[in-house]
C-alpha positions as CSV (number, residue, x, y, z in Angstrom):
1,X,9.0,-24.6,20.6
2,X,7.8,-28.0,22.2
3,X,9.0,-30.0,18.9
4,X,12.3,-28.1,18.5
5,X,12.6,-28.9,22.3
6,X,11.7,-32.5,21.7
7,X,14.4,-32.7,18.4
8,X,17.3,-30.7,21.1
9,X,17.1,-28.2,18.5
10,X,17.7,-24.3,19.4
11,X,14.2,-22.5,20.2
12,X,14.9,-19.3,18.8
13,X,11.5,-16.4,19.1
14,X,12.6,-13.7,17.1
15,X,14.5,-12.7,14.5
16,X,16.7,-10.4,16.8
17,X,17.7,-13.7,18.8
18,X,18.6,-15.8,16.0
19,X,21.3,-13.0,13.8
20,X,24.0,-14.2,16.5
21,X,23.6,-17.8,15.3
22,X,24.5,-16.5,11.8
23,X,28.5,-16.4,12.8
24,X,29.2,-18.6,14.8
25,X,32.8,-20.1,14.8
26,X,31.4,-23.6,13.7
27,X,29.5,-21.5,10.1
28,X,32.5,-19.0,9.9
29,X,34.7,-22.3,9.2
30,X,32.3,-24.2,7.2
31,X,31.8,-21.0,4.9
32,X,35.1,-20.7,4.8
33,X,36.0,-24.0,4.0
34,X,33.7,-23.9,1.0
35,X,34.4,-20.3,-0.1
36,X,31.1,-19.2,0.2
37,X,31.9,-16.0,3.3
38,X,34.5,-15.6,4.9
39,X,34.7,-14.1,8.7
40,X,34.8,-10.4,7.8
41,X,31.9,-10.8,5.3
42,X,29.9,-12.9,7.8
43,X,30.3,-10.4,10.3
44,X,29.3,-7.6,8.0
45,X,26.1,-9.6,7.0
46,X,25.2,-9.9,10.8
47,X,25.4,-6.1,11.3
48,X,23.3,-5.6,8.3
49,X,20.7,-8.0,9.4
50,X,20.5,-5.9,12.8
51,X,20.3,-3.0,11.0
52,X,17.7,-4.0,8.8
53,X,15.6,-5.4,11.0
54,X,15.7,-1.9,13.0
55,X,15.2,0.0,10.0
56,X,12.3,-2.4,9.0
57,X,10.5,-1.7,12.6
58,X,11.5,1.9,12.5
59,X,9.4,2.2,9.4
60,X,6.7,0.4,10.8
61,X,6.0,2.7,13.7
62,X,6.5,5.6,11.4
63,X,3.5,4.4,9.3
64,X,1.8,3.7,12.2
65,X,2.4,6.8,13.9
66,X,1.6,8.4,10.3
67,X,-1.6,6.7,9.9
68,X,-2.9,7.4,13.5
69,X,-2.5,11.0,13.1
70,X,-3.5,11.8,9.5
71,X,-6.0,9.5,8.8
72,X,-7.4,7.9,12.1
73,X,-7.8,10.5,14.6
74,X,-9.2,13.1,12.0
75,X,-12.2,10.4,10.8
76,X,-12.5,9.6,14.3
77,X,-13.1,13.5,15.7
78,X,-15.1,13.9,12.2
79,X,-17.8,10.9,13.4
80,X,-17.8,12.4,17.0
81,X,-18.7,15.6,15.5
82,X,-21.7,14.3,13.9
83,X,-23.0,12.3,16.9
84,X,-22.9,15.7,18.7
85,X,-24.6,17.4,16.4
86,X,-27.4,14.2,16.3
87,X,-27.5,15.1,19.9
88,X,-28.1,18.2,19.7
89,X,-30.8,17.9,17.0
90,X,-32.3,14.9,18.7
91,X,-32.3,17.3,22.4
92,X,-34.3,20.0,20.6
93,X,-37.2,17.6,19.3
94,X,-37.1,16.1,23.0
95,X,-35.6,12.8,22.5
96,X,-33.2,12.0,25.4
97,X,-29.9,10.3,23.0
98,X,-28.6,8.8,26.2
99,X,-27.7,6.1,23.5
100,X,-25.7,8.6,21.1
101,X,-24.2,10.4,24.1
102,X,-22.9,7.3,25.8
103,X,-21.7,6.3,22.0
104,X,-19.6,9.6,22.1
105,X,-18.2,8.9,25.4
106,X,-16.8,5.2,24.3
107,X,-15.5,6.8,21.1
108,X,-13.7,9.6,22.9
109,X,-12.2,7.6,25.6
110,X,-10.8,5.2,22.7
111,X,-9.5,8.0,21.0
112,X,-7.8,9.2,23.9
113,X,-6.3,6.1,23.9
114,X,-4.9,6.1,20.9
115,X,-3.4,9.7,20.8
116,X,-1.7,8.8,24.0
117,X,-0.5,5.5,22.8
118,X,0.7,7.5,19.4
119,X,2.4,9.8,21.4
120,X,4.4,7.2,23.2
121,X,5.4,5.0,20.4
122,X,7.0,8.3,18.6
123,X,8.9,9.1,22.0
124,X,9.9,5.4,21.5
125,X,10.7,5.4,18.3
126,X,12.8,8.9,18.7
127,X,14.6,7.3,21.8
128,X,15.6,4.7,19.3
129,X,18.4,7.0,17.8
130,X,20.2,6.6,20.6
131,X,21.5,2.7,20.1
132,X,22.3,3.6,16.2
133,X,26.0,2.8,17.4
134,X,25.3,-0.6,18.3
135,X,23.7,-2.6,15.6
136,X,22.8,-5.3,18.0
137,X,21.3,-2.8,20.6
138,X,19.7,-0.7,17.9
139,X,17.6,-3.8,17.1
140,X,17.1,-5.3,20.4
141,X,15.3,-1.8,21.0
142,X,13.3,-1.8,18.7
143,X,12.0,-5.3,19.2
144,X,11.5,-5.1,22.8
145,X,10.3,-1.6,23.1
146,X,9.1,-0.2,20.0
147,X,7.7,-3.5,18.5
148,X,6.4,-4.4,21.6
149,X,4.4,-1.0,21.6
150,X,2.8,-2.1,18.3
151,X,-0.2,-3.6,19.9
152,X,-1.0,-0.8,22.4
153,X,-1.7,1.4,19.3
154,X,-3.5,-1.5,17.5
155,X,-5.9,-2.1,19.9
156,X,-7.9,1.3,20.2
157,X,-7.4,1.7,16.2
158,X,-9.1,-1.6,15.8
159,X,-11.8,-0.9,18.9
160,X,-12.5,2.5,16.7
161,X,-12.9,0.6,13.2
162,X,-15.5,-1.0,14.9
163,X,-17.5,2.1,16.3
164,X,-17.2,4.5,13.5
165,X,-19.3,4.8,10.5
166,X,-17.8,2.8,7.5
167,X,-18.5,5.5,5.2
168,X,-16.4,7.4,7.5
169,X,-13.7,4.8,8.1
170,X,-10.5,6.2,5.9
171,X,-8.9,2.9,5.7
172,X,-10.0,-0.3,4.5
173,X,-11.8,-2.7,7.3
174,X,-10.1,-6.0,8.2
175,X,-12.9,-7.6,6.8
176,X,-12.9,-6.1,3.6
177,X,-9.4,-7.0,3.3
178,X,-9.8,-10.6,4.0
179,X,-13.1,-11.1,1.9
180,X,-13.7,-8.6,-0.4
181,X,-12.1,-8.5,-4.1
């Protein structure tokens, strides 16, 4: 950012912000002059870029929702069940199981956060349909509302990954993806 400002260049933080620069009058004249694209073709490509962005973020959101509901939540619930069974067994032999109970509470809090965030992400994704008639507004909604909400789902999922037994966790961990071959 600083370097672009120093050079007097535009600072365009996202793809959605960059798309309007594609079909500026100056660019249209240059493309037409060299017989590359006409104004209509450039404006059409602008629409395609907005739609591609919206569809990509929609696909990522739907994948995140499905992974949360079909993979992570069931695995965490199984792990919670195994902790509950352990607590019951420990208490039966006179052991307090305070650590296990505290772990179960922590996991349950994070699981609840994940479920609530997943439900909200689904609602945001469904609401995006209200903007489909306007490709720029559609892409902007996906950037500002859906994409910006991804961390609300990712954060409790990442925290749960650190707490749930590796044998039960249904997905490759970050460590496995980065360091194992």
